[in-house]
N, C-alpha and C positions, 0 to 999 in steps of 0.2 A: 170501710172497705170502700175505696172510691172506685170508678170505673177502670181506670189503669190497671190498678192491683186485680180486680176481677178479671180483666183479659190476660194478664200474665199469668195468673194461677190457671186460668182455664187453658192457655197455651202448654203449661207444663202437663196439666193433667191429661190433655188430648195425646201429648207424645208418650208419655208414659202408658197411657190406654191403648195406643196403637201396638207398642210392643206387647204389652199384656195380652192383647187380642191375638197376635200371631202364636205365642206361647199357649194361649186357652186353646187355638185351633189344633196345634200339635198334639197336646195332651188329650183332647177329645179324640182326635184321630186313632192315637196309639192304643188307647182304652178300647176303643170301638172294634178294632181288629184284633188285637192281642190279649185284651182284658189286663194289659199291665198300667198301674197307675205310675206314670214315668217320671219319678221323682229326680233324677239326674237331668231333665230338660234343661233347667238353668245352668248346668255346667257347662253345656254346649254354648250358652250365651257367653260365659266368662272366657271359656277357651277360644272362641271366635275373636273376641275384643282384644284379648291378651297376646293371642299369636300374630294378629295384626299389629300390634303395638310393639312387639318384639322384632318383626321385620321392618318397621320405620326406625327402630333404634339400631338397625344394623347387626341385630344377632339372629341367631339360627334358633326358632323356638323349640322348647323341649318337647312340644307335642309330636314333631316329626318322629322323634325316638319312641313315643308311645305307639305311633302308627306302624312302626317296623315292627315292635314287640307284639302288638295284637295282630300284625299280618302273620308273624310266625306262629302265634298260639291258634289262630284261626285254622291256619293251613295244618298245623298237627293234628287238631280235632276233626277237620273234613278229611284229612288223610287216613284217619282211623276208620270213619264211617265209609269211605270209598274202598278200603281195604277189607272191609267186612262184606261189602256188597259185591267186591272184586271187579272195580272199576277204576283201578289204579291208573288207567290212561289218561282220565281227565285231571289227575293232580298236577302236572306239570303247567298246564295252563291256569289252574287255580292258584299255585304257587308264584307264577310269573306276575299275575295281576296284585296279589296279596302281600308278596314279598319284593319282588323284583322292581314293580313302579315305586314303592314308598323308597327303597333304597336308593334309586335312581333319583329321586326327587331329593332326598337327603344329600346326594353327591353334588348335584346342581346348585343346592343352597350353599353347599361348602366352596364350590369353585366360584360362583358368582354372588358378589357381596349383594344383599338385599337392599341396601342403600342406593344402587343403581337402577332398581326396577321404579316404574310409575306406579302410581298409588292403585290404578286399577288391576295391574299384574298383582301388586301385594295382596289385594282383596281376593283375586281368583285363587292365588296360592294358599292363603288362609282357609278358603273354603275347601279346597282339594286336599289340605292336610287334616282339618278336622272333621268334615262330613262323613269321609269313610269309617271314621269310628263308630258311627251309628250302626249301621248294619253287621259289623265286627262284634260290636257289644251284643247285639241281637243273637248273633251265632254262638257266642261265648256263654252269655249268662243267662239267656231267655229261652232260645229255641229247645234245649234240652229239657225245659220244664213248661213246655207249651200246654200241657194238659193238666198242670197243678192247679190248685186253688188260688183264688185271686189273692187271698192272704198271703200264701208262700211267694207269689209273685211280687207282692209288695215288699216282703222282708227282702227279697233278692234286690229290689229297686233301691231301697234303703242302704243296703251293704255297697252297691255299685255307687251310689251318691257319696257315701263316706271315701270310698277307695278314690273317687276322681277329685273330691276337696283334698285330700292328702297329696296327689300327684300334683294337683295344681299349684299347692304351696312349694312343692319340690321343684316344678319347672320355672315357675314365676317369681317365687319368692313373696314375702308378707307385704311388700311395697305395692301400691296402686298404680296403674297405669291410664293415661288416656291419650288417645290418637289425635292428630291434626285434623281438623275440620275438612269437610269435603268441598265446601263452598265458604266465601268469605261475604256473600250478600247478604245485606240486612235493609229492612224498611221498617216504617211505622205505621199501623192502623190504630185509629183512635188514640194518637200519643203513645200507643204501647209498642215497644219494639218488638219486631218478628225476624228471626234469624233464617238465612235460607236453610240452614241445617235442619231447622225445626219443620220446614215445608217438606224437605227432602225426605225426613222420616216418615212423615205423614203419607205423602206420595207413594214412597216405597213400600210401605205396609199395604196401602190398598192396590197397588198393582200386584203384589205377591198374592193377595187374597183373591183378586180377580182371576190370577193366573191357576191358582188351586181351584176355584170354582170351574175353569175351563178344564183342568186336569180330570176332575172327577165326573165333569158331565159329556166331555168329548173324546176321552182316550180310553182305548181297549183296558189299560193297568188301572186307570182310575175308576172305571166301573168294576173291575174286579174288586178293587178295594171296598168299594160301596157294598158289593155282594158279601164280601166277607164280614163287614161291619154289620149287614142286617141279619145274617145267619150263617155262621161260621160251618156249620155240619153241611147245610144245604150248598155252600159254595165248593166245599171239598167234593161234594158229591157229583158237582158238574165239572169237576177236573181242575178247579183253581187251588194252586198248592197253597198251603197254609204257611210254609217256611218262606216261600218267595213273597207272599203277602207281607209277612212279617218283617222280612228284611227291607221291602220297599217302603213300608210304614216308618221303620226307624231311620232309613235314609231321608225320607221326606222331614222326619221332626228334627234329626240332625241339622239339615241344611236351613230349616226354619230358624232353629237357635242360633246357628252360626250367623245367618243373615241379619238376624236381631242385634245379635253382639257387635256385628260390623256397624250397624247403624247408630246404636246407643254409644259406642266408644267415644265418639267426639263431644257427646254432652256431658257425659258424668264418667268421675273415676272409677274404674273396675278394679276389684281386688280379686284374689283367687277364689274367694269364698261368697262373691258378690252374686253370683247366680242363683245362689239357693232362695235368695228373698225375692229376687226378680220372678223366679219360677213359680214361688209359691203364690205370688199374686195373680200369675197367669192361672195357677190352680183355683184360686178362689172364683175367677170368671168361668171357668170350666166347670165348678161345681154350680155355679147359677144356672148354668145350661144343663145340668144334670148328666154331663159327662156324654151326652149324645147329641145335644142340637150345637150345629156349628153356629148360625146365626145368633142364637141367645147366649152363647158363650161369648162371642165377640162383643156384642152390646153389654154383657156383664163385665168383661175386662174394660170397656171403655169406662163404665161407671165406677170401677174400682179406681182408675187413673184419675178420674176427676174428684171422687171423694177422697184420696190420698194427697191432692194437691190443695184442695179447700181445707182439709184437716188440718194439713202443716202450716196454715195462717191463723186458724182459730185455737187447735190445741196442737202445738208441734211435738210436745212430748208424748202424746198418745196417739199419733196419727196410724202408727201400725196396729195398735190395740183396735182403734175404729174399724180400719180396714179388715182386719181377720175376724173382728166380731160379727161382720156382715155375714159371715157363714152360718152363724147360727140360727137366724129367723128363716134363711133360705133352706136349710136342711130341715128344721121344724115344720116349714110350711109342704116342703115335699114329702116328709113322711106322713104328714096328717092327709094328704091328698092321693098318695100312692096306694095301690093294691098291693097287698103283701104276699108273695108266693115264693115257695121254696125253688131256690135255683138249682137246675140239674147240672151235674157234673158231665163233662164230656170225656 
């Protein structure tokens, strides 16, 4: 391996590690606040990338109809709760935001061809279509089981993951898609070509991580999520709504997933089921952080990206095995050093 190959592999590893780091942060956040091991995190990556690809191809993405259907289902569930609490006066506003806005968006996409829109508008539309699926998914699948054991929540997460993969095949088909690059800039470092898209991915990931840090440190909602992650019972006693915290957490996780999908779409071909493998590698990084430490999870995800890249050179047929085998020594080390206590059910 010469220096040029070493730098090229390192470049690929850093790109993949930056994406895995974002997903690892989202997984740690969701688990800390809601105790859900969010297996469908990778599907938001695939949905975001494929929705943008569909818009660039001049098609109306099928995710817009999923958003409308989820809006109707969420409104029915919330309507039943409001009727039981005799607060039906709040239902029209809820229905307007969860059904009216998606229907209006679908109508606009039908009237205005997506190919007439600039790239920035397509990215914003993709975010607006897919990100709201996060809180709706929490309201439908996880909020009714908020007090259930972690194993039950994991089983529900697996079921949601399988459903989203099936819907992805229905909406986007079995063929993969790749979007056009955001920039054509390229230059050389030590005779190794560096694409502007590569720097854009790394810088965008760094900016998003910094924005998340400021959100948790400087905003009221961020501090509320931190309090919920540290002590859910104590946070509820202080007036922090567990359901609001859950919806906000799933919104952030969905936004991170969609943003990651938009970033990675010009670099690699995304299929309807690609998100699972990408999310699983982010999960390896989250496991390294013990599902509690954000910085360690981010560093672990970067390690996963570099290990995957260099493994593809030395043993390409076993690179996935090498990456996922990394979980075994980490879990063994944590098991030997952890204090085993019985978890109290809430």
